[in-house]
A tleap script that builds the chain and sets N, CA, C and O, in Angstrom:
source leaprc.protein.ff14SB
mol = sequence {
  NMET ALA TYR VAL LEU ASP ALA SER ILE VAL
  ALA CYS TRP CYS PHE HIE ASP GLU ASP HIE
  PRO ARG ALA ASP ALA ALA LEU GLU LEU LEU
  ASP ASN GLU ARG ALA ILE VAL PRO LEU HIE
  TRP TRP PHE GLU VAL ARG ASN ALA LEU LEU
  LEU SER GLU ARG ARG GLY ARG THR THR GLU
  GLN TYR THR THR HIE PHE LEU ASP HIE LEU
  GLU ARG PHE PRO ILE ASP ILE ALA ALA LEU
  PRO ASN PRO ALA PRO VAL LEU MET LEU ALA
  ARG ARG HIE ARG LEU THR PHE TYR ASP SER
  ALA TYR LEU GLU LEU ALA LEU ARG GLU ARG
  VAL THR PHE ALA THR LEU ASP HIE ALA LEU
  ALA GLU ALA ALA LEU ALA GLU GLY VAL GLU
  LEU VAL ALA GLY CGLY
}
set mol.1.N position { -7.081 10.613 9.033 }
set mol.1.CA position { -8.113 9.593 8.967 }
set mol.1.C position { -7.456 8.208 9.039 }
set mol.1.O position { -6.337 8.021 8.561 }
set mol.2.N position { -8.130 7.285 9.614 }
set mol.2.CA position { -7.628 5.919 9.770 }
set mol.2.C position { -8.079 5.044 8.604 }
set mol.2.O position { -8.902 5.447 7.782 }
set mol.3.N position { -7.529 3.860 8.555 }
set mol.3.CA position { -7.989 2.852 7.610 }
set mol.3.C position { -7.840 1.480 8.254 }
set mol.3.O position { -7.044 1.302 9.176 }
set mol.4.N position { -8.612 0.510 7.764 }
set mol.4.CA position { -8.527 -0.858 8.266 }
set mol.4.C position { -7.453 -1.593 7.470 }
set mol.4.O position { -7.410 -1.527 6.242 }
set mol.5.N position { -6.602 -2.282 8.190 }
set mol.5.CA position { -5.461 -3.000 7.626 }
set mol.5.C position { -5.633 -4.490 7.900 }
set mol.5.O position { -5.839 -4.888 9.046 }
set mol.6.N position { -5.550 -5.312 6.864 }
set mol.6.CA position { -5.661 -6.747 7.132 }
set mol.6.C position { -4.308 -7.441 7.051 }
set mol.6.O position { -3.321 -6.863 6.594 }
set mol.7.N position { -4.284 -8.675 7.498 }
set mol.7.CA position { -3.026 -9.418 7.609 }
set mol.7.C position { -2.402 -9.723 6.250 }
set mol.7.O position { -1.186 -9.900 6.167 }
set mol.8.N position { -3.195 -9.787 5.190 }
set mol.8.CA position { -2.617 -10.069 3.875 }
set mol.8.C position { -1.678 -8.952 3.426 }
set mol.8.O position { -0.671 -9.205 2.764 }
set mol.9.N position { -2.009 -7.738 3.786 }
set mol.9.CA position { -1.149 -6.594 3.458 }
set mol.9.C position { 0.171 -6.706 4.227 }
set mol.9.O position { 1.246 -6.509 3.661 }
set mol.10.N position { 0.077 -7.021 5.504 }
set mol.10.CA position { 1.283 -7.120 6.337 }
set mol.10.C position { 2.169 -8.265 5.860 }
set mol.10.O position { 3.394 -8.147 5.868 }
set mol.11.N position { 1.560 -9.364 5.447 }
set mol.11.CA position { 2.349 -10.479 4.921 }
set mol.11.C position { 3.113 -10.050 3.666 }
set mol.11.O position { 4.252 -10.467 3.458 }
set mol.12.N position { 2.498 -9.235 2.848 }
set mol.12.CA position { 3.180 -8.732 1.658 }
set mol.12.C position { 4.370 -7.856 2.047 }
set mol.12.O position { 5.412 -7.898 1.394 }
set mol.13.N position { 4.217 -7.068 3.103 }
set mol.13.CA position { 5.342 -6.260 3.584 }
set mol.13.C position { 6.479 -7.154 4.067 }
set mol.13.O position { 7.654 -6.829 3.899 }
set mol.14.N position { 6.121 -8.259 4.654 }
set mol.14.CA position { 7.094 -9.137 5.306 }
set mol.14.C position { 7.982 -9.873 4.321 }
set mol.14.O position { 9.185 -10.000 4.546 }
set mol.15.N position { 7.411 -10.352 3.247 }
set mol.15.CA position { 8.134 -11.230 2.342 }
set mol.15.C position { 8.693 -10.446 1.163 }
set mol.15.O position { 7.952 -9.820 0.405 }
set mol.16.N position { 9.995 -10.493 1.028 }
set mol.16.CA position { 10.689 -9.697 0.009 }
set mol.16.C position { 10.346 -10.108 -1.414 }
set mol.16.O position { 10.512 -9.318 -2.344 }
set mol.17.N position { 9.868 -11.335 -1.594 }
set mol.17.CA position { 9.523 -11.779 -2.939 }
set mol.17.C position { 8.076 -11.476 -3.305 }
set mol.17.O position { 7.611 -11.859 -4.379 }
set mol.18.N position { 7.365 -10.791 -2.419 }
set mol.18.CA position { 5.992 -10.386 -2.701 }
set mol.18.C position { 5.942 -8.871 -2.810 }
set mol.18.O position { 6.619 -8.153 -2.074 }
set mol.19.N position { 5.135 -8.408 -3.733 }
set mol.19.CA position { 4.998 -6.975 -3.942 }
set mol.19.C position { 3.617 -6.715 -4.513 }
set mol.19.O position { 3.149 -7.455 -5.378 }
set mol.20.N position { 2.973 -5.681 -4.042 }
set mol.20.CA position { 1.669 -5.299 -4.572 }
set mol.20.C position { 1.483 -3.807 -4.349 }
set mol.20.O position { 1.785 -3.303 -3.267 }
set mol.21.N position { 0.992 -3.095 -5.351 }
set mol.21.CA position { 0.807 -1.645 -5.203 }
set mol.21.C position { -0.100 -1.259 -4.033 }
set mol.21.O position { 0.124 -0.226 -3.401 }
set mol.22.N position { -1.118 -2.068 -3.734 }
set mol.22.CA position { -2.012 -1.741 -2.614 }
set mol.22.C position { -1.267 -1.876 -1.284 }
set mol.22.O position { -1.489 -1.085 -0.367 }
set mol.23.N position { -0.393 -2.867 -1.177 }
set mol.23.CA position { 0.404 -3.018 0.041 }
set mol.23.C position { 1.359 -1.846 0.197 }
set mol.23.O position { 1.551 -1.334 1.300 }
set mol.24.N position { 1.953 -1.424 -0.907 }
set mol.24.CA position { 2.848 -0.261 -0.868 }
set mol.24.C position { 2.085 0.995 -0.441 }
set mol.24.O position { 2.574 1.782 0.369 }
set mol.25.N position { 0.888 1.174 -0.989 }
set mol.25.CA position { 0.074 2.344 -0.646 }
set mol.25.C position { -0.324 2.322 0.824 }
set mol.25.O position { -0.305 3.357 1.490 }
set mol.26.N position { -0.685 1.145 1.333 }
set mol.26.CA position { -1.066 1.030 2.745 }
set mol.26.C position { 0.106 1.365 3.648 }
set mol.26.O position { -0.075 1.998 4.689 }
set mol.27.N position { 1.289 0.954 3.270 }
set mol.27.CA position { 2.486 1.270 4.056 }
set mol.27.C position { 2.757 2.773 4.051 }
set mol.27.O position { 3.082 3.350 5.088 }
set mol.28.N position { 2.626 3.394 2.908 }
set mol.28.CA position { 2.833 4.840 2.815 }
set mol.28.C position { 1.816 5.618 3.658 }
set mol.28.O position { 2.145 6.657 4.231 }
set mol.29.N position { 0.602 5.119 3.730 }
set mol.29.CA position { -0.421 5.795 4.530 }
set mol.29.C position { -0.032 5.895 6.002 }
set mol.29.O position { -0.432 6.832 6.693 }
set mol.30.N position { 0.746 4.928 6.477 }
set mol.30.CA position { 1.127 4.931 7.889 }
set mol.30.C position { 2.058 6.078 8.245 }
set mol.30.O position { 2.321 6.316 9.424 }
set mol.31.N position { 2.561 6.794 7.242 }
set mol.31.CA position { 3.361 7.988 7.517 }
set mol.31.C position { 2.520 9.097 8.141 }
set mol.31.O position { 3.022 9.901 8.926 }
set mol.32.N position { 1.226 9.132 7.782 }
set mol.32.CA position { 0.358 10.226 8.232 }
set mol.32.C position { -0.959 9.773 8.843 }
set mol.32.O position { -1.715 10.594 9.364 }
set mol.33.N position { -1.238 8.494 8.787 }
set mol.33.CA position { -2.517 7.994 9.272 }
set mol.33.C position { -2.302 6.807 10.195 }
set mol.33.O position { -1.227 6.210 10.233 }
set mol.34.N position { -3.356 6.481 10.939 }
set mol.34.CA position { -3.350 5.309 11.797 }
set mol.34.C position { -4.112 4.195 11.103 }
set mol.34.O position { -5.058 4.442 10.356 }
set mol.35.N position { -3.695 2.987 11.354 }
set mol.35.CA position { -4.454 1.825 10.898 }
set mol.35.C position { -5.203 1.261 12.101 }
set mol.35.O position { -4.753 1.367 13.242 }
set mol.36.N position { -6.341 0.666 11.820 }
set mol.36.CA position { -7.083 -0.028 12.866 }
set mol.36.C position { -7.304 -1.465 12.408 }
set mol.36.O position { -7.490 -1.735 11.222 }
set mol.37.N position { -7.281 -2.362 13.356 }
set mol.37.CA position { -7.373 -3.786 13.052 }
set mol.37.C position { -8.255 -4.468 14.089 }
set mol.37.O position { -8.343 -4.013 15.230 }
set mol.38.N position { -8.914 -5.570 13.692 }
set mol.38.CA position { -9.612 -6.374 14.698 }
set mol.38.C position { -8.593 -7.153 15.520 }
set mol.38.O position { -7.457 -7.352 15.091 }
set mol.39.N position { -9.000 -7.583 16.676 }
set mol.39.CA position { -8.097 -8.273 17.597 }
set mol.39.C position { -7.383 -9.463 16.960 }
set mol.39.O position { -6.194 -9.666 17.206 }
set mol.40.N position { -8.077 -10.242 16.159 }
set mol.40.CA position { -7.455 -11.450 15.611 }
set mol.40.C position { -6.319 -11.143 14.632 }
set mol.40.O position { -5.517 -12.026 14.328 }
set mol.41.N position { -6.238 -9.910 14.137 }
set mol.41.CA position { -5.129 -9.517 13.262 }
set mol.41.C position { -3.795 -9.794 13.953 }
set mol.41.O position { -2.867 -10.302 13.324 }
set mol.42.N position { -3.693 -9.466 15.239 }
set mol.42.CA position { -2.465 -9.665 16.010 }
set mol.42.C position { -2.007 -11.119 15.914 }
set mol.42.O position { -0.821 -11.394 15.734 }
set mol.43.N position { -2.954 -12.043 16.035 }
set mol.43.CA position { -2.639 -13.465 15.974 }
set mol.43.C position { -2.343 -13.914 14.543 }
set mol.43.O position { -1.421 -14.697 14.315 }
set mol.44.N position { -3.111 -13.426 13.597 }
set mol.44.CA position { -2.918 -13.802 12.191 }
set mol.44.C position { -1.518 -13.456 11.692 }
set mol.44.O position { -0.865 -14.270 11.039 }
set mol.45.N position { -1.068 -12.256 11.999 }
set mol.45.CA position { 0.253 -11.817 11.548 }
set mol.45.C position { 1.330 -12.715 12.140 }
set mol.45.O position { 2.227 -13.160 11.424 }
set mol.46.N position { 1.252 -12.978 13.405 }
set mol.46.CA position { 2.264 -13.798 14.056 }
set mol.46.C position { 2.221 -15.245 13.581 }
set mol.46.O position { 3.259 -15.897 13.468 }
set mol.47.N position { 1.034 -15.740 13.308 }
set mol.47.CA position { 0.920 -17.095 12.793 }
set mol.47.C position { 1.525 -17.200 11.395 }
set mol.47.O position { 2.192 -18.187 11.085 }
set mol.48.N position { 1.304 -16.209 10.562 }
set mol.48.CA position { 1.903 -16.206 9.215 }
set mol.48.C position { 3.423 -16.226 9.301 }
set mol.48.O position { 4.086 -16.921 8.532 }
set mol.49.N position { 3.965 -15.466 10.232 }
set mol.49.CA position { 5.418 -15.445 10.403 }
set mol.49.C position { 5.940 -16.784 10.922 }
set mol.49.O position { 6.975 -17.269 10.465 }
set mol.50.N position { 5.239 -17.366 11.856 }
set mol.50.CA position { 5.640 -18.675 12.388 }
set mol.50.C position { 5.612 -19.742 11.296 }
set mol.50.O position { 6.530 -20.555 11.190 }
set mol.51.N position { 4.559 -19.733 10.488 }
set mol.51.CA position { 4.468 -20.704 9.399 }
set mol.51.C position { 5.580 -20.494 8.375 }
set mol.51.O position { 6.097 -21.455 7.806 }
set mol.52.N position { 5.942 -19.243 8.145 }
set mol.52.CA position { 7.030 -18.979 7.196 }
set mol.52.C position { 8.364 -19.500 7.736 }
set mol.52.O position { 9.218 -19.938 6.965 }
set mol.53.N position { 8.543 -19.452 9.043 }
set mol.53.CA position { 9.750 -20.046 9.634 }
set mol.53.C position { 9.763 -21.553 9.411 }
set mol.53.O position { 10.776 -22.125 9.006 }
set mol.54.N position { 8.632 -22.184 9.679 }
set mol.54.CA position { 8.551 -23.644 9.547 }
set mol.54.C position { 8.793 -24.103 8.125 }
set mol.54.O position { 9.311 -25.197 7.902 }
set mol.55.N position { 8.424 -23.281 7.168 }
set mol.55.CA position { 8.609 -23.632 5.754 }
set mol.55.C position { 9.987 -23.231 5.234 }
set mol.55.O position { 10.310 -23.453 4.067 }
set mol.56.N position { 10.793 -22.638 6.112 }
set mol.56.CA position { 12.130 -22.230 5.722 }
set mol.56.C position { 12.168 -20.948 4.899 }
set mol.56.O position { 13.185 -20.632 4.282 }
set mol.57.N position { 11.073 -20.220 4.891 }
set mol.57.CA position { 11.012 -18.979 4.119 }
set mol.57.C position { 11.656 -17.822 4.874 }
set mol.57.O position { 12.208 -16.904 4.267 }
set mol.58.N position { 11.583 -17.872 6.197 }
set mol.58.CA position { 12.201 -16.859 7.055 }
set mol.58.C position { 12.860 -17.566 8.234 }
set mol.58.O position { 12.832 -18.791 8.346 }
set mol.59.N position { 13.451 -16.761 9.105 }
set mol.59.CA position { 14.112 -17.295 10.294 }
set mol.59.C position { 13.478 -16.686 11.546 }
set mol.59.O position { 12.711 -15.726 11.475 }
set mol.60.N position { 13.821 -17.271 12.684 }
set mol.60.CA position { 13.354 -16.704 13.960 }
set mol.60.C position { 13.841 -15.272 14.112 }
set mol.60.O position { 13.098 -14.405 14.572 }
set mol.61.N position { 15.074 -15.025 13.731 }
set mol.61.CA position { 15.636 -13.684 13.857 }
set mol.61.C position { 14.875 -12.687 12.966 }
set mol.61.O position { 14.623 -11.552 13.370 }
set mol.62.N position { 14.517 -13.119 11.767 }
set mol.62.CA position { 13.773 -12.240 10.873 }
set mol.62.C position { 12.400 -11.934 11.474 }
set mol.62.O position { 11.950 -10.788 11.444 }
set mol.63.N position { 11.739 -12.948 12.014 }
set mol.63.CA position { 10.428 -12.741 12.639 }
set mol.63.C position { 10.533 -11.716 13.754 }
set mol.63.O position { 9.723 -10.793 13.835 }
set mol.64.N position { 11.523 -11.875 14.606 }
set mol.64.CA position { 11.709 -10.935 15.717 }
set mol.64.C position { 11.944 -9.525 15.196 }
set mol.64.O position { 11.334 -8.570 15.678 }
set mol.65.N position { 12.814 -9.396 14.226 }
set mol.65.CA position { 13.111 -8.085 13.636 }
set mol.65.C position { 11.855 -7.475 12.999 }
set mol.65.O position { 11.554 -6.302 13.219 }
set mol.66.N position { 11.130 -8.266 12.218 }
set mol.66.CA position { 9.941 -7.744 11.545 }
set mol.66.C position { 8.888 -7.297 12.558 }
set mol.66.O position { 8.288 -6.233 12.402 }
set mol.67.N position { 8.663 -8.099 13.589 }
set mol.67.CA position { 7.664 -7.731 14.600 }
set mol.67.C position { 8.082 -6.487 15.372 }
set mol.67.O position { 7.239 -5.652 15.699 }
set mol.68.N position { 9.369 -6.352 15.666 }
set mol.68.CA position { 9.849 -5.129 16.318 }
set mol.68.C position { 9.574 -3.918 15.436 }
set mol.68.O position { 9.137 -2.876 15.925 }
set mol.69.N position { 9.826 -4.052 14.154 }
set mol.69.CA position { 9.573 -2.968 13.203 }
set mol.69.C position { 8.073 -2.664 13.116 }
set mol.69.O position { 7.672 -1.500 13.105 }
set mol.70.N position { 7.253 -3.709 13.055 }
set mol.70.CA position { 5.801 -3.549 12.948 }
set mol.70.C position { 5.228 -2.832 14.170 }
set mol.70.O position { 4.290 -2.043 14.045 }
set mol.71.N position { 5.781 -3.100 15.337 }
set mol.71.CA position { 5.297 -2.472 16.575 }
set mol.71.C position { 5.460 -0.950 16.563 }
set mol.71.O position { 4.791 -0.255 17.328 }
set mol.72.N position { 6.319 -0.436 15.725 }
set mol.72.CA position { 6.551 1.013 15.665 }
set mol.72.C position { 5.488 1.749 14.859 }
set mol.72.O position { 5.381 2.973 14.937 }
set mol.73.N position { 4.708 1.007 14.089 }
set mol.73.CA position { 3.676 1.644 13.268 }
set mol.73.C position { 2.460 2.026 14.105 }
set mol.73.O position { 2.165 1.373 15.106 }
set mol.74.N position { 1.753 3.082 13.701 }
set mol.74.CA position { 0.539 3.492 14.419 }
set mol.74.C position { -0.649 2.596 14.045 }
set mol.74.O position { -1.484 2.952 13.213 }
set mol.75.N position { -0.695 1.432 14.681 }
set mol.75.CA position { -1.757 0.450 14.419 }
set mol.75.C position { -2.505 0.217 15.722 }
set mol.75.O position { -1.913 -0.182 16.725 }
set mol.76.N position { -3.802 0.467 15.700 }
set mol.76.CA position { -4.644 0.328 16.886 }
set mol.76.C position { -5.539 -0.898 16.765 }
set mol.76.O position { -6.098 -1.167 15.701 }
set mol.77.N position { -5.668 -1.626 17.847 }
set mol.77.CA position { -6.585 -2.764 17.888 }
set mol.77.C position { -7.946 -2.243 18.327 }
set mol.77.O position { -8.078 -1.610 19.375 }
set mol.78.N position { -8.954 -2.520 17.508 }
set mol.78.CA position { -10.307 -2.027 17.754 }
set mol.78.C position { -10.996 -2.840 18.848 }
set mol.78.O position { -10.604 -3.964 19.161 }
set mol.79.N position { -12.019 -2.241 19.408 }
set mol.79.CA position { -12.868 -2.946 20.368 }
set mol.79.C position { -13.590 -4.090 19.666 }
set mol.79.O position { -13.829 -4.044 18.459 }
set mol.80.N position { -13.928 -5.098 20.428 }
set mol.80.CA position { -14.657 -6.221 19.847 }
set mol.80.C position { -15.996 -5.739 19.296 }
set mol.80.O position { -16.646 -4.885 19.897 }
set mol.81.N position { -16.406 -6.285 18.156 }
set mol.81.CA position { -17.665 -5.851 17.546 }
set mol.81.C position { -18.854 -6.594 18.128 }
set mol.81.O position { -18.703 -7.584 18.844 }
set mol.82.N position { -20.026 -6.098 17.809 }
set mol.82.CA position { -21.253 -6.855 18.009 }
set mol.82.C position { -21.183 -8.006 17.011 }
set mol.82.O position { -20.961 -7.757 15.826 }
set mol.83.N position { -21.363 -9.254 17.439 }
set mol.83.CA position { -21.181 -10.371 16.509 }
set mol.83.C position { -22.252 -10.461 15.417 }
set mol.83.O position { -21.992 -11.036 14.360 }
set mol.84.N position { -23.433 -9.916 15.642 }
set mol.84.CA position { -24.515 -10.060 14.657 }
set mol.84.C position { -24.149 -9.482 13.289 }
set mol.84.O position { -24.344 -10.164 12.283 }
set mol.85.N position { -23.627 -8.256 13.209 }
set mol.85.CA position { -23.260 -7.748 11.881 }
set mol.85.C position { -22.114 -8.530 11.230 }
set mol.85.O position { -22.064 -8.655 10.006 }
set mol.86.N position { -21.205 -9.051 12.039 }
set mol.86.CA position { -20.097 -9.832 11.489 }
set mol.86.C position { -20.652 -11.117 10.864 }
set mol.86.O position { -20.271 -11.487 9.754 }
set mol.87.N position { -21.540 -11.783 11.575 }
set mol.87.CA position { -22.166 -12.996 11.042 }
set mol.87.C position { -22.965 -12.700 9.782 }
set mol.87.O position { -22.902 -13.453 8.810 }
set mol.88.N position { -23.717 -11.599 9.799 }
set mol.88.CA position { -24.523 -11.233 8.642 }
set mol.88.C position { -23.647 -11.028 7.416 }
set mol.88.O position { -23.975 -11.517 6.335 }
set mol.89.N position { -22.536 -10.311 7.567 }
set mol.89.CA position { -21.625 -10.080 6.447 }
set mol.89.C position { -20.977 -11.386 5.976 }
set mol.89.O position { -20.822 -11.609 4.775 }
set mol.90.N position { -20.604 -12.236 6.914 }
set mol.90.CA position { -20.001 -13.521 6.559 }
set mol.90.C position { -20.978 -14.361 5.745 }
set mol.90.O position { -20.594 -14.986 4.756 }
set mol.91.N position { -22.221 -14.372 6.155 }
set mol.91.CA position { -23.236 -15.142 5.427 }
set mol.91.C position { -23.525 -14.527 4.067 }
set mol.91.O position { -23.587 -15.235 3.062 }
set mol.92.N position { -23.700 -13.226 4.035 }
set mol.92.CA position { -24.058 -12.539 2.790 }
set mol.92.C position { -22.995 -12.712 1.717 }
set mol.92.O position { -23.318 -12.889 0.543 }
set mol.93.N position { -21.724 -12.660 2.115 }
set mol.93.CA position { -20.638 -12.684 1.139 }
set mol.93.C position { -19.839 -13.985 1.149 }
set mol.93.O position { -18.816 -14.096 0.473 }
set mol.94.N position { -20.308 -14.964 1.915 }
set mol.94.CA position { -19.645 -16.268 2.006 }
set mol.94.C position { -18.184 -16.123 2.418 }
set mol.94.O position { -17.290 -16.737 1.835 }
set mol.95.N position { -17.964 -15.293 3.438 }
set mol.95.CA position { -16.641 -15.047 4.000 }
set mol.95.C position { -16.482 -15.844 5.288 }
set mol.95.O position { -17.465 -16.300 5.872 }
set mol.96.N position { -15.242 -16.006 5.723 }
set mol.96.CA position { -15.026 -16.536 7.059 }
set mol.96.C position { -15.442 -15.471 8.066 }
set mol.96.O position { -15.523 -14.287 7.737 }
set mol.97.N position { -15.699 -15.897 9.269 }
set mol.97.CA position { -16.022 -14.934 10.326 }
set mol.97.C position { -14.851 -13.978 10.530 }
set mol.97.O position { -15.044 -12.784 10.761 }
set mol.98.N position { -13.632 -14.517 10.442 }
set mol.98.CA position { -12.432 -13.695 10.612 }
set mol.98.C position { -12.375 -12.583 9.567 }
set mol.98.O position { -12.158 -11.417 9.898 }
set mol.99.N position { -12.571 -12.956 8.300 }
set mol.99.CA position { -12.515 -11.955 7.237 }
set mol.99.C position { -13.649 -10.942 7.347 }
set mol.99.O position { -13.452 -9.749 7.114 }
set mol.100.N position { -14.829 -11.424 7.700 }
set mol.100.CA position { -15.951 -10.483 7.797 }
set mol.100.C position { -15.759 -9.504 8.952 }
set mol.100.O position { -16.354 -8.427 8.943 }
set mol.101.N position { -14.942 -9.853 9.944 }
set mol.101.CA position { -14.655 -8.917 11.036 }
set mol.101.C position { -13.891 -7.693 10.520 }
set mol.101.O position { -14.108 -6.581 11.001 }
set mol.102.N position { -13.004 -7.892 9.552 }
set mol.102.CA position { -12.320 -6.747 8.930 }
set mol.102.C position { -13.324 -5.844 8.225 }
set mol.102.O position { -13.294 -4.623 8.375 }
set mol.103.N position { -14.209 -6.460 7.458 }
set mol.103.CA position { -15.203 -5.692 6.705 }
set mol.103.C position { -16.141 -4.954 7.646 }
set mol.103.O position { -16.453 -3.783 7.426 }
set mol.104.N position { -16.589 -5.631 8.690 }
set mol.104.CA position { -17.474 -4.980 9.669 }
set mol.104.C position { -16.779 -3.778 10.300 }
set mol.104.O position { -17.410 -2.744 10.520 }
set mol.105.N position { -15.496 -3.903 10.590 }
set mol.105.CA position { -14.752 -2.805 11.203 }
set mol.105.C position { -14.673 -1.605 10.258 }
set mol.105.O position { -14.855 -0.464 10.682 }
set mol.106.N position { -14.403 -1.864 8.986 }
set mol.106.CA position { -14.352 -0.769 8.006 }
set mol.106.C position { -15.715 -0.085 7.888 }
set mol.106.O position { -15.793 1.139 7.780 }
set mol.107.N position { -16.772 -0.869 7.910 }
set mol.107.CA position { -18.123 -0.295 7.851 }
set mol.107.C position { -18.443 0.498 9.112 }
set mol.107.O position { -18.968 1.609 9.042 }
set mol.108.N position { -18.124 -0.078 10.256 }
set mol.108.CA position { -18.418 0.577 11.536 }
set mol.108.C position { -17.670 1.897 11.676 }
set mol.108.O position { -18.227 2.889 12.146 }
set mol.109.N position { -16.404 1.902 11.267 }
set mol.109.CA position { -15.576 3.105 11.404 }
set mol.109.C position { -15.707 4.068 10.223 }
set mol.109.O position { -15.233 5.203 10.269 }
set mol.110.N position { -16.371 3.579 9.152 }
set mol.110.CA position { -16.543 4.384 7.929 }
set mol.110.C position { -15.208 4.849 7.368 }
set mol.110.O position { -14.988 6.035 7.123 }
set mol.111.N position { -14.319 3.870 7.172 }
set mol.111.CA position { -12.977 4.160 6.672 }
set mol.111.C position { -12.654 3.240 5.494 }
set mol.111.O position { -13.378 2.282 5.222 }
set mol.112.N position { -11.570 3.545 4.812 }
set mol.112.CA position { -11.114 2.701 3.715 }
set mol.112.C position { -10.506 1.420 4.275 }
set mol.112.O position { -10.263 1.290 5.475 }
set mol.113.N position { -10.269 0.482 3.364 }
set mol.113.CA position { -9.842 -0.848 3.758 }
set mol.113.C position { -8.692 -1.296 2.861 }
set mol.113.O position { -8.757 -1.162 1.639 }
set mol.114.N position { -7.646 -1.826 3.475 }
set mol.114.CA position { -6.493 -2.349 2.750 }
set mol.114.C position { -6.460 -3.859 2.879 }
set mol.114.O position { -6.240 -4.392 3.967 }
set mol.115.N position { -6.678 -4.550 1.764 }
set mol.115.CA position { -6.622 -6.008 1.731 }
set mol.115.C position { -6.117 -6.462 0.376 }
set mol.115.O position { -6.287 -5.768 -0.626 }
set mol.116.N position { -5.500 -7.624 0.352 }
set mol.116.CA position { -5.109 -8.262 -0.901 }
set mol.116.C position { -5.976 -9.488 -1.180 }
set mol.116.O position { -5.805 -10.157 -2.200 }
set mol.117.N position { -6.896 -9.777 -0.280 }
set mol.117.CA position { -7.800 -10.915 -0.441 }
set mol.117.C position { -8.889 -10.540 -1.442 }
set mol.117.O position { -9.672 -9.620 -1.209 }
set mol.118.N position { -8.928 -11.268 -2.563 }
set mol.118.CA position { -9.848 -10.920 -3.648 }
set mol.118.C position { -11.321 -10.977 -3.215 }
set mol.118.O position { -12.080 -10.043 -3.473 }
set mol.119.N position { -11.716 -12.060 -2.565 }
set mol.119.CA position { -13.114 -12.204 -2.141 }
set mol.119.C position { -13.490 -11.130 -1.126 }
set mol.119.O position { -14.596 -10.591 -1.164 }
set mol.120.N position { -12.591 -10.830 -0.245 }
set mol.120.CA position { -12.845 -9.803 0.768 }
set mol.120.C position { -12.928 -8.419 0.126 }
set mol.120.O position { -13.763 -7.602 0.515 }
set mol.121.N position { -12.074 -8.159 -0.844 }
set mol.121.CA position { -12.126 -6.883 -1.560 }
set mol.121.C position { -13.446 -6.742 -2.315 }
set mol.121.O position { -14.051 -5.670 -2.311 }
set mol.122.N position { -13.892 -7.811 -2.960 }
set mol.122.CA position { -15.174 -7.768 -3.675 }
set mol.122.C position { -16.322 -7.514 -2.715 }
set mol.122.O position { -17.224 -6.733 -3.018 }
set mol.123.N position { -16.296 -8.166 -1.563 }
set mol.123.CA position { -17.350 -7.957 -0.566 }
set mol.123.C position { -17.335 -6.518 -0.065 }
set mol.123.O position { -18.389 -5.907 0.112 }
set mol.124.N position { -16.156 -5.986 0.160 }
set mol.124.CA position { -16.045 -4.601 0.616 }
set mol.124.C position { -16.653 -3.642 -0.401 }
set mol.124.O position { -17.427 -2.754 -0.044 }
set mol.125.N position { -16.300 -3.826 -1.651 }
set mol.125.CA position { -16.853 -2.962 -2.689 }
set mol.125.C position { -18.364 -3.103 -2.780 }
set mol.125.O position { -19.068 -2.111 -2.971 }
set mol.126.N position { -18.870 -4.323 -2.645 }
set mol.126.CA position { -20.318 -4.550 -2.675 }
set mol.126.C position { -21.024 -3.849 -1.519 }
set mol.126.O position { -22.185 -3.459 -1.641 }
set mol.127.N position { -20.327 -3.690 -0.402 }
set mol.127.CA position { -20.886 -3.014 0.770 }
set mol.127.C position { -20.635 -1.502 0.741 }
set mol.127.O position { -21.023 -0.791 1.668 }
set mol.128.N position { -19.996 -1.020 -0.306 }
set mol.128.CA position { -19.740 0.414 -0.410 }
set mol.128.C position { -18.506 0.890 0.341 }
set mol.128.O position { -18.357 2.084 0.603 }
set mol.129.N position { -17.617 -0.041 0.690 }
set mol.129.CA position { -16.375 0.314 1.389 }
set mol.129.C position { -15.302 0.586 0.343 }
set mol.129.O position { -15.070 -0.239 -0.541 }
set mol.130.N position { -14.670 1.700 0.437 }
set mol.130.CA position { -13.598 2.059 -0.486 }
set mol.130.C position { -12.327 1.312 -0.106 }
set mol.130.O position { -11.992 1.198 1.073 }
set mol.131.N position { -11.622 0.802 -1.117 }
set mol.131.CA position { -10.348 0.126 -0.887 }
set mol.131.C position { -9.214 1.126 -0.990 }
set mol.131.O position { -9.280 2.092 -1.750 }
set mol.132.N position { -8.171 0.875 -0.211 }
set mol.132.CA position { -6.958 1.669 -0.349 }
set mol.132.C position { -6.473 1.445 -1.774 }
set mol.132.O position { -6.320 0.308 -2.223 }
set mol.133.N position { -6.238 2.533 -2.468 }
set mol.133.CA position { -5.810 2.457 -3.873 }
set mol.133.C position { -4.336 2.122 -3.937 }
set mol.133.O position { -3.562 2.463 -3.042 }
set mol.134.N position { -3.970 1.466 -4.982 }
set mol.134.CA position { -2.565 1.175 -5.201 }
set mol.134.C position { -2.260 1.099 -6.676 }
set mol.134.O position { -3.015 0.521 -7.459 }
set mol.135.N position { -1.154 1.687 -7.038 }
set mol.135.CA position { -0.710 1.576 -8.419 }
set mol.135.C position { -1.236 2.573 -9.359 }
set mol.135.O position { -0.903 2.540 -10.544 }
savepdb mol mol.pdb
quit
């Protein structure tokens, strides 16, 4: 079975000074399951890495290495959604359109969701979406 993976989880994997049981659990799931992500996830992850370089938290070489490693994981980019449900979720839960796209994908695919974003996790639970457990 697949699960939806958001960029906050991947950022936790990237930075050695960050750790969270849900991020660890999501990483372990990739041993036997596929993750699915909305298209903007691809950009979000790379932007987080670029910003970390600019802040001196990582280097260009680390970004390249991390992205090469990330490409080996079974992560699929989902088809674009119908925008109406994404907008509805964003309005209902006061989320960004970007964040509500993750939630819409989990609802559409009827799968669990891995996020470290508190507001997004609360919205997911309110919509009946199970979160990847950690800890």
